[in-house]
C-alpha positions as a LaTeX table, in Angstrom:
\begin{tabular}{lrrr}
\hline
Residue & $x$ (\AA) & $y$ (\AA) & $z$ (\AA) \\
\hline
Unk1 & 0.83 & 71.82 & $-19.42$ \\
Unk2 & 2.75 & 69.45 & $-21.65$ \\
Unk3 & 5.03 & 68.54 & $-18.75$ \\
Unk4 & 2.01 & 67.72 & $-16.57$ \\
Unk5 & 0.51 & 65.51 & $-19.29$ \\
Unk6 & 3.82 & 63.72 & $-19.73$ \\
Unk7 & 3.98 & 62.95 & $-15.99$ \\
Unk8 & 0.40 & 61.67 & $-16.00$ \\
Unk9 & 1.24 & 59.27 & $-18.82$ \\
Unk10 & 4.38 & 58.15 & $-17.01$ \\
Unk11 & 2.72 & 57.44 & $-13.62$ \\
Unk12 & 1.34 & 53.93 & $-14.52$ \\
Unk13 & 4.78 & 52.79 & $-15.70$ \\
Unk14 & 6.40 & 54.10 & $-12.52$ \\
Unk15 & 3.78 & 52.25 & $-10.42$ \\
Unk16 & 4.35 & 49.01 & $-12.29$ \\
Unk17 & 8.10 & 49.31 & $-11.86$ \\
Unk18 & 7.71 & 49.89 & $-8.11$ \\
Unk19 & 5.25 & 47.04 & $-7.55$ \\
Unk20 & 6.91 & 44.52 & $-9.84$ \\
Unk21 & 7.57 & 41.33 & $-7.88$ \\
Unk22 & 11.20 & 40.49 & $-7.33$ \\
Unk23 & 11.97 & 37.08 & $-8.82$ \\
Unk24 & 13.86 & 34.90 & $-6.37$ \\
Unk25 & 17.11 & 33.27 & $-7.45$ \\
Unk26 & 17.08 & 30.84 & $-4.52$ \\
Unk27 & 15.76 & 27.33 & $-5.28$ \\
Unk28 & 12.38 & 26.78 & $-3.54$ \\
Unk29 & 11.83 & 24.08 & $-0.95$ \\
Unk30 & 10.17 & 20.80 & $-1.88$ \\
Unk31 & 6.50 & 20.65 & $-0.92$ \\
Unk32 & 5.38 & 17.22 & $-2.14$ \\
Unk33 & 6.25 & 14.18 & $-4.25$ \\
Unk34 & 3.20 & 12.48 & $-5.78$ \\
Unk35 & 3.02 & 9.24 & $-7.73$ \\
Unk36 & 0.70 & 8.58 & $-10.63$ \\
Unk37 & $-2.51$ & 6.61 & $-10.10$ \\
Unk38 & $-2.36$ & 2.81 & $-10.14$ \\
Unk39 & $-5.22$ & 0.44 & $-9.25$ \\
Unk40 & $-7.34$ & 3.37 & $-8.14$ \\
Unk41 & $-4.85$ & 4.89 & $-5.70$ \\
Unk42 & $-1.68$ & 6.98 & $-5.53$ \\
Unk43 & 0.97 & 7.83 & $-2.95$ \\
Unk44 & 2.13 & 11.23 & $-1.76$ \\
Unk45 & 4.97 & 12.50 & 0.44 \\
Unk46 & 4.31 & 15.92 & 2.02 \\
Unk47 & 6.86 & 18.28 & 3.61 \\
Unk48 & 5.78 & 20.86 & 6.20 \\
Unk49 & 7.91 & 23.80 & 7.39 \\
Unk50 & 7.89 & 26.38 & 10.16 \\
Unk51 & 8.45 & 30.13 & 9.73 \\
Unk52 & 12.23 & 29.53 & 9.70 \\
Unk53 & 11.99 & 27.05 & 6.80 \\
Unk54 & 12.84 & 24.15 & 9.10 \\
Unk55 & 11.20 & 20.81 & 8.34 \\
Unk56 & 8.68 & 20.07 & 11.09 \\
Unk57 & 6.87 & 17.16 & 9.44 \\
Unk58 & 7.23 & 14.58 & 6.66 \\
Unk59 & 4.00 & 12.70 & 5.94 \\
Unk60 & 3.48 & 9.66 & 3.69 \\
Unk61 & $-0.08$ & 9.22 & 2.45 \\
Unk62 & $-2.02$ & 6.73 & 0.38 \\
Unk63 & $-4.95$ & 8.31 & $-1.43$ \\
Unk64 & $-7.70$ & 6.12 & $-2.86$ \\
Unk65 & $-10.07$ & 7.26 & $-5.60$ \\
Unk66 & $-13.62$ & 6.10 & $-4.93$ \\
Unk67 & $-16.47$ & 6.31 & $-7.44$ \\
Unk68 & $-19.74$ & 7.24 & $-5.77$ \\
Unk69 & $-23.26$ & 8.06 & $-6.90$ \\
Unk70 & $-23.61$ & 9.53 & $-10.40$ \\
Unk71 & $-20.00$ & 8.48 & $-11.01$ \\
Unk72 & $-18.65$ & 11.29 & $-8.86$ \\
Unk73 & $-15.06$ & 10.80 & $-7.75$ \\
Unk74 & $-14.09$ & 11.12 & $-4.11$ \\
Unk75 & $-10.63$ & 10.97 & $-2.55$ \\
Unk76 & $-10.03$ & 9.13 & 0.70 \\
Unk77 & $-6.69$ & 9.73 & 2.41 \\
Unk78 & $-4.84$ & 7.32 & 4.67 \\
Unk79 & $-1.69$ & 8.33 & 6.51 \\
Unk80 & 0.95 & 5.63 & 6.17 \\
Unk81 & 3.64 & 7.33 & 8.23 \\
Unk82 & 4.10 & 10.72 & 9.88 \\
Unk83 & 7.39 & 12.11 & 11.18 \\
Unk84 & 7.27 & 15.12 & 13.50 \\
Unk85 & 10.54 & 16.99 & 14.25 \\
Unk86 & 11.17 & 19.07 & 17.36 \\
Unk87 & 13.64 & 21.92 & 17.83 \\
Unk88 & 15.14 & 24.05 & 20.57 \\
Unk89 & 14.65 & 27.78 & 20.01 \\
Unk90 & 16.02 & 28.74 & 16.57 \\
Unk91 & 18.55 & 25.91 & 16.19 \\
Unk92 & 18.51 & 24.27 & 12.76 \\
Unk93 & 19.22 & 20.77 & 14.05 \\
Unk94 & 16.23 & 18.90 & 15.52 \\
Unk95 & 16.70 & 17.30 & 18.93 \\
Unk96 & 13.97 & 14.69 & 18.47 \\
Unk97 & 11.57 & 13.04 & 16.04 \\
Unk98 & 8.30 & 11.23 & 16.67 \\
Unk99 & 7.35 & 8.70 & 13.99 \\
Unk100 & 3.85 & 7.23 & 13.90 \\
Unk101 & 3.10 & 4.46 & 11.40 \\
Unk102 & $-0.35$ & 3.18 & 10.44 \\
Unk103 & $-1.83$ & $-0.01$ & 8.97 \\
Unk104 & $-5.28$ & $-1.39$ & 8.07 \\
Unk105 & $-7.11$ & $-2.85$ & 11.06 \\
Unk106 & $-7.34$ & $-6.65$ & 11.21 \\
Unk107 & $-11.07$ & $-6.28$ & 11.92 \\
Unk108 & $-11.88$ & $-3.61$ & 9.33 \\
Unk109 & $-9.46$ & $-3.15$ & 6.39 \\
Unk110 & $-11.07$ & 0.19 & 5.55 \\
Unk111 & $-10.10$ & 1.54 & 8.96 \\
Unk112 & $-6.44$ & 2.29 & 9.56 \\
Unk113 & $-4.96$ & 2.03 & 13.04 \\
Unk114 & $-1.63$ & 2.89 & 14.64 \\
Unk115 & 0.96 & 0.24 & 13.84 \\
Unk116 & 3.85 & 1.70 & 15.85 \\
Unk117 & 5.11 & 4.82 & 17.60 \\
Unk118 & 8.78 & 5.72 & 17.92 \\
Unk119 & 10.08 & 8.64 & 19.96 \\
Unk120 & 13.67 & 9.19 & 18.88 \\
Unk121 & 16.30 & 11.58 & 20.25 \\
Unk122 & 19.26 & 12.51 & 18.06 \\
Unk123 & 22.68 & 12.27 & 19.70 \\
Unk124 & 25.28 & 14.87 & 18.70 \\
Unk125 & 28.98 & 15.35 & 19.23 \\
Unk126 & 30.69 & 18.57 & 18.12 \\
Unk127 & 27.58 & 19.45 & 16.14 \\
Unk128 & 27.48 & 16.16 & 14.20 \\
Unk129 & 25.00 & 13.35 & 14.67 \\
Unk130 & 26.68 & 10.24 & 16.05 \\
Unk131 & 23.62 & 8.15 & 16.90 \\
Unk132 & 20.18 & 8.09 & 18.39 \\
Unk133 & 18.18 & 6.79 & 21.32 \\
Unk134 & 14.54 & 5.79 & 20.96 \\
Unk135 & 11.54 & 4.29 & 22.69 \\
Unk136 & 9.52 & 2.06 & 20.35 \\
Unk137 & 5.94 & 0.87 & 20.82 \\
Unk138 & 4.29 & $-1.62$ & 18.46 \\
Unk139 & 0.70 & $-2.74$ & 17.94 \\
Unk140 & 1.58 & $-6.39$ & 17.32 \\
Unk141 & $-1.98$ & $-7.61$ & 16.71 \\
Unk142 & $-3.24$ & $-4.67$ & 14.64 \\
Unk143 & $-5.97$ & $-4.04$ & 17.23 \\
Unk144 & $-8.44$ & $-1.25$ & 16.61 \\
Unk145 & $-8.54$ & $-0.36$ & 20.31 \\
Unk146 & $-4.78$ & $-0.53$ & 20.90 \\
Unk147 & $-3.70$ & 1.79 & 23.73 \\
Unk148 & $-0.12$ & 2.96 & 23.24 \\
Unk149 & $-0.07$ & 4.37 & 26.80 \\
Unk150 & $-0.20$ & 0.84 & 28.25 \\
Unk151 & 1.99 & $-0.84$ & 25.60 \\
Unk152 & 5.32 & $-2.34$ & 26.61 \\
Unk153 & 8.11 & $-0.05$ & 25.35 \\
Unk154 & 11.24 & $-1.26$ & 23.63 \\
Unk155 & 14.37 & 0.82 & 24.02 \\
Unk156 & 16.48 & 1.19 & 20.90 \\
Unk157 & 20.03 & 2.50 & 20.60 \\
Unk158 & 21.44 & 3.49 & 17.25 \\
Unk159 & 24.92 & 4.60 & 16.22 \\
Unk160 & 25.94 & 6.56 & 13.15 \\
Unk161 & 29.41 & 6.66 & 11.62 \\
Unk162 & 30.18 & 8.88 & 8.65 \\
Unk163 & 33.40 & 9.40 & 6.70 \\
Unk164 & 34.20 & 10.65 & 3.19 \\
Unk165 & 33.86 & 7.07 & 1.91 \\
Unk166 & 31.21 & 5.45 & 4.07 \\
Unk167 & 28.03 & 5.96 & 6.09 \\
Unk168 & 27.06 & 3.28 & 8.59 \\
Unk169 & 23.98 & 3.19 & 10.83 \\
Unk170 & 23.23 & 0.35 & 13.22 \\
Unk171 & 20.29 & $-0.37$ & 15.52 \\
Unk172 & 21.11 & $-2.79$ & 18.31 \\
Unk173 & 18.24 & $-4.78$ & 19.81 \\
Unk174 & 20.48 & $-7.39$ & 21.49 \\
Unk175 & 19.27 & $-8.47$ & 24.90 \\
Unk176 & 21.73 & $-9.31$ & 27.71 \\
Unk177 & 23.40 & $-12.73$ & 27.30 \\
Unk178 & 21.73 & $-13.28$ & 23.91 \\
Unk179 & 22.83 & $-13.60$ & 20.29 \\
Unk180 & 23.42 & $-10.33$ & 18.42 \\
Unk181 & 20.15 & $-8.87$ & 17.15 \\
Unk182 & 20.86 & $-5.93$ & 14.86 \\
Unk183 & 19.59 & $-3.94$ & 11.89 \\
Unk184 & 22.07 & $-1.98$ & 9.83 \\
Unk185 & 22.39 & 0.20 & 6.75 \\
Unk186 & 25.77 & 0.64 & 5.12 \\
Unk187 & 26.46 & 3.10 & 2.31 \\
Unk188 & 29.59 & 3.43 & 0.21 \\
Unk189 & 30.08 & 6.81 & $-1.45$ \\
Unk190 & 31.05 & 7.43 & $-5.06$ \\
Unk191 & 32.40 & 10.78 & $-3.94$ \\
Unk192 & 31.57 & 13.42 & $-1.37$ \\
Unk193 & 28.41 & 14.02 & $-3.41$ \\
Unk194 & 26.50 & 10.79 & $-4.02$ \\
Unk195 & 25.84 & 7.26 & $-2.73$ \\
Unk196 & 27.15 & 4.39 & $-4.84$ \\
Unk197 & 25.88 & 1.35 & $-2.91$ \\
Unk198 & 23.62 & 0.54 & 0.00 \\
Unk199 & 23.27 & $-2.66$ & 1.99 \\
Unk200 & 20.26 & $-2.82$ & 4.28 \\
Unk201 & 20.04 & $-5.96$ & 6.40 \\
Unk202 & 18.97 & $-7.69$ & 9.58 \\
Unk203 & 21.45 & $-9.82$ & 11.49 \\
Unk204 & 20.67 & $-12.35$ & 14.19 \\
Unk205 & 23.57 & $-14.34$ & 15.61 \\
Unk206 & 26.03 & $-15.08$ & 12.82 \\
Unk207 & 23.32 & $-15.13$ & 10.14 \\
Unk208 & 22.14 & $-12.36$ & 7.85 \\
Unk209 & 18.76 & $-12.38$ & 6.13 \\
Unk210 & 16.09 & $-10.02$ & 4.82 \\
Unk211 & 18.86 & $-8.04$ & 3.13 \\
Unk212 & 18.46 & $-5.62$ & 0.23 \\
Unk213 & 21.30 & $-4.40$ & $-1.98$ \\
Unk214 & 21.09 & $-1.12$ & $-3.91$ \\
Unk215 & 23.58 & $-0.20$ & $-6.65$ \\
Unk216 & 23.48 & 3.31 & $-8.13$ \\
Unk217 & 25.26 & 3.49 & $-11.48$ \\
Unk218 & 24.38 & 6.92 & $-12.94$ \\
Unk219 & 23.37 & 10.42 & $-11.82$ \\
Unk220 & 22.35 & 13.64 & $-13.48$ \\
Unk221 & 24.14 & 16.96 & $-12.81$ \\
Unk222 & 21.07 & 18.72 & $-11.38$ \\
Unk223 & 19.92 & 19.44 & $-7.82$ \\
Unk224 & 18.41 & 16.88 & $-5.46$ \\
Unk225 & 15.67 & 18.91 & $-3.67$ \\
Unk226 & 16.11 & 16.96 & $-0.42$ \\
Unk227 & 19.74 & 18.02 & $-0.11$ \\
Unk228 & 18.86 & 21.66 & 0.64 \\
Unk229 & 16.65 & 20.82 & 3.63 \\
Unk230 & 17.88 & 21.62 & 7.13 \\
Unk231 & 17.50 & 17.95 & 8.14 \\
Unk232 & 19.56 & 16.60 & 5.21 \\
Unk233 & 22.84 & 16.26 & 7.10 \\
Unk234 & 21.06 & 14.74 & 10.12 \\
Unk235 & 19.28 & 12.16 & 7.97 \\
Unk236 & 22.30 & 11.23 & 5.83 \\
Unk237 & 21.48 & 7.53 & 6.27 \\
Unk238 & 17.77 & 7.92 & 5.49 \\
Unk239 & 15.49 & 8.36 & 2.49 \\
Unk240 & 11.89 & 9.12 & 1.61 \\
Unk241 & 10.04 & 6.36 & $-0.19$ \\
Unk242 & 7.01 & 5.92 & $-2.39$ \\
Unk243 & 5.96 & 2.30 & $-2.04$ \\
Unk244 & 4.12 & 0.32 & $-4.65$ \\
Unk245 & 3.08 & $-3.31$ & $-4.80$ \\
Unk246 & 2.72 & $-5.85$ & $-7.54$ \\
Unk247 & 2.09 & $-9.47$ & $-8.39$ \\
Unk248 & 5.48 & $-10.59$ & $-7.08$ \\
Unk249 & 5.78 & $-8.52$ & $-3.95$ \\
Unk250 & 6.51 & $-4.95$ & $-2.95$ \\
Unk251 & 9.49 & $-2.72$ & $-3.48$ \\
Unk252 & 9.86 & 1.04 & $-3.40$ \\
Unk253 & 11.24 & 4.05 & $-5.21$ \\
Unk254 & 13.30 & 6.21 & $-2.90$ \\
Unk255 & 15.15 & 9.50 & $-2.73$ \\
Unk256 & 18.08 & 10.06 & $-0.35$ \\
Unk257 & 18.78 & 13.18 & 1.68 \\
Unk258 & 22.54 & 12.79 & 1.25 \\
Unk259 & 22.81 & 12.92 & $-2.55$ \\
Unk260 & 23.76 & 16.16 & $-4.27$ \\
Unk261 & 22.31 & 14.94 & $-7.59$ \\
Unk262 & 19.42 & 12.75 & $-8.77$ \\
Unk263 & 20.22 & 9.17 & $-9.81$ \\
Unk264 & 19.11 & 8.03 & $-13.23$ \\
Unk265 & 19.91 & 4.28 & $-12.98$ \\
Unk266 & 19.94 & 1.84 & $-10.08$ \\
Unk267 & 19.26 & $-1.80$ & $-9.27$ \\
Unk268 & 17.88 & $-3.58$ & $-6.20$ \\
Unk269 & 18.38 & $-7.22$ & $-5.29$ \\
Unk270 & 17.32 & $-9.22$ & $-2.24$ \\
Unk271 & 18.33 & $-12.47$ & $-0.62$ \\
Unk272 & 15.05 & $-13.22$ & 1.14 \\
Unk273 & 13.90 & $-16.81$ & 0.72 \\
Unk274 & 10.62 & $-15.79$ & $-0.91$ \\
Unk275 & 11.81 & $-12.84$ & $-2.99$ \\
Unk276 & 14.73 & $-13.67$ & $-5.27$ \\
Unk277 & 14.17 & $-10.74$ & $-7.57$ \\
Unk278 & 16.23 & $-8.05$ & $-9.21$ \\
Unk279 & 14.71 & $-4.67$ & $-10.02$ \\
Unk280 & 16.24 & $-2.31$ & $-12.58$ \\
Unk281 & 15.16 & 1.35 & $-12.41$ \\
Unk282 & 15.77 & 3.96 & $-15.12$ \\
Unk283 & 14.76 & 7.59 & $-14.55$ \\
Unk284 & 13.99 & 10.42 & $-16.94$ \\
Unk285 & 13.45 & 13.89 & $-15.42$ \\
Unk286 & 11.98 & 17.23 & $-16.44$ \\
Unk287 & 13.48 & 20.20 & $-14.54$ \\
Unk288 & 12.45 & 23.71 & $-13.52$ \\
Unk289 & 14.61 & 26.82 & $-13.97$ \\
Unk290 & 16.35 & 26.07 & $-10.67$ \\
Unk291 & 17.52 & 22.71 & $-12.08$ \\
Unk292 & 15.26 & 20.78 & $-9.70$ \\
Unk293 & 13.14 & 17.86 & $-10.95$ \\
Unk294 & 9.44 & 18.59 & $-11.45$ \\
Unk295 & 8.50 & 15.33 & $-13.24$ \\
Unk296 & 10.08 & 11.89 & $-13.20$ \\
Unk297 & 9.26 & 8.91 & $-15.38$ \\
Unk298 & 10.63 & 5.65 & $-13.99$ \\
Unk299 & 10.87 & 2.53 & $-16.13$ \\
Unk300 & 11.03 & $-0.55$ & $-13.91$ \\
Unk301 & 12.09 & $-4.01$ & $-15.03$ \\
Unk302 & 11.78 & $-7.05$ & $-12.78$ \\
Unk303 & 13.88 & $-10.21$ & $-13.25$ \\
Unk304 & 14.41 & $-13.43$ & $-11.34$ \\
Unk305 & 17.68 & $-12.87$ & $-9.51$ \\
Unk306 & 19.05 & $-16.40$ & $-9.85$ \\
Unk307 & 18.70 & $-16.82$ & $-13.64$ \\
Unk308 & 17.92 & $-13.36$ & $-14.97$ \\
Unk309 & 14.62 & $-14.52$ & $-16.46$ \\
Unk310 & 12.29 & $-11.66$ & $-17.30$ \\
Unk311 & 9.22 & $-11.27$ & $-15.07$ \\
Unk312 & 7.56 & $-7.98$ & $-16.01$ \\
Unk313 & 8.11 & $-4.31$ & $-16.70$ \\
Unk314 & 6.07 & $-1.22$ & $-15.93$ \\
Unk315 & 6.34 & 2.56 & $-15.61$ \\
Unk316 & 5.87 & 4.83 & $-12.60$ \\
Unk317 & 5.52 & 8.62 & $-12.82$ \\
Unk318 & 6.07 & 11.23 & $-10.13$ \\
Unk319 & 5.35 & 14.94 & $-9.77$ \\
Unk320 & 7.49 & 17.21 & $-7.59$ \\
Unk321 & 5.91 & 20.41 & $-6.27$ \\
Unk322 & 7.70 & 23.29 & $-4.55$ \\
Unk323 & 6.80 & 26.14 & $-2.19$ \\
\hline
\end{tabular}
């Protein structure tokens, strides 16, 4: 009898031991990056996966907080940009990406319309991306009734070069017998792990304008959540951004797919005629047990680029959520 009683007492503990959830030791995939609220709105980047944990969509949203009757808050979402990736069977590398961008209508600012559509095909050689080919359609007038099916397409060819010291991506829009018309992004690498500098510019003829220069001076030793994604090596020259505007123009906070770690200090300068500013960004992170960032506080200082005169400073905060 005593043995039977002992077993009865033991049964709940055995059941708990058998049903106890196994704690994963693998870092989870990023689900979203959300900014704090400023001027009644915030930005969000969402990542969507298929059953094989492949990225099938990256969506940038702007979410406005509206105060209605009885001071009830309502959230209105606007898609800024949506990237849809396509795959063949179970291959991890996507063969194409469709990017749709949106903007407020010229007739009704509260209604957002398609700004452009790009259907891009990745070009590979020996399993590595070497470039891309795309068809680009643009709603030049911001028309509410724009029909992309009848729009005039623009064919775009891009090339990608990557070494242990440099990443270079170029989009060539040059027409036959015309001056060079190119966009390019050039990255120099601090090591095999992180980007040290980026130059992003537009070149027409022998001139260069609308250029931005990024300098990354410090990194943490933790994990960049974008690096573990299946598209990270394919998008080595790309980044996800959370845009924000201000009195003196618009810049963005960005995270690169290439980096192994998270930067803690960087600067941005431009040489546009109307935007001679220098931005200084300083990051402070809080991490989860997988050493991934879950919160980021970003102190931003803006200076005049030509004389270093102080313009303003402010703080941005971001929340990282995981699957």
